[in-house]
N, C-alpha and C positions, 0 to 999 in steps of 0.2 A: 489550492488546484484541485477540483472536480471532474474527474473525467468517471459518463457511462459507455457499456460497450457492446455490443450487440448481443450476447450471449448471454444478456443482465448480471456481469462482474460491474462492479459501481466502486470506484476509490476517493478520495476523498485529503489528501497531502496539505492540510493547512499550520504547520506542527507535528501535533501526532500522525499517526496514523492506520486510517481505516478502511478497511474490505471489508465488501459485505455482495452479497449474493442473496435473497432470497431465504431460507432457512440451510438456505448448503453452505453459506460462506459468513461469517462473523467475524474476522479479524481487530481488535486495538491493539496500537505499541503507541504508548509516549512516548513525547519527541528526544526525550533524555537516552532513552534506552532502547529506539532505532542499532542495529551495528553500525558500524559505522562506514560496509563496503556498502550496504543498504542504502544508506545519509544519502551516502553520494551517489550514488545513484537516482533516489528520489530528488537528490537537489538537483542535476544533473535535468533533468524531464523539466523538473519547475522554471528554473530557468533557462529551455529552450522552449517551453511553453505543447510539450510533449505526452500527447494523449499513450502513444505506443510506447513512450522511452519511460511512460509512466506503469501501463500493465508490464512492461518486461520488469521491474522493481516490485510489482505488484506481486509478480508470480513467482520471485524468487523470495519471497515474504513466507511466500502460503503453501510454499518446499521443502522452505525449513519450519517455519513451525507448523504446515500445517491446514483447514480449513476454519480451525474456532479455539480464538485465544486471546489470549484480554491478558496484555501485557504493558504495569503501572506502577510495578514497585519496586 
């Protein structure tokens, strides 16, 4: 599932999670390393096909890890 928002944030959740916004935000988390609480929210957003819910989950990720993170191992 991919969503783009008016403020330039792009979220791609297709197993791994990628959140980008120009040079300001670049977060990548491998699927197996997404925390369970956030993964649950992402899966709910995917099930409901809700970009609004996907954005809430993405905001929770950037609140937890900051605007730059690469979690892959």
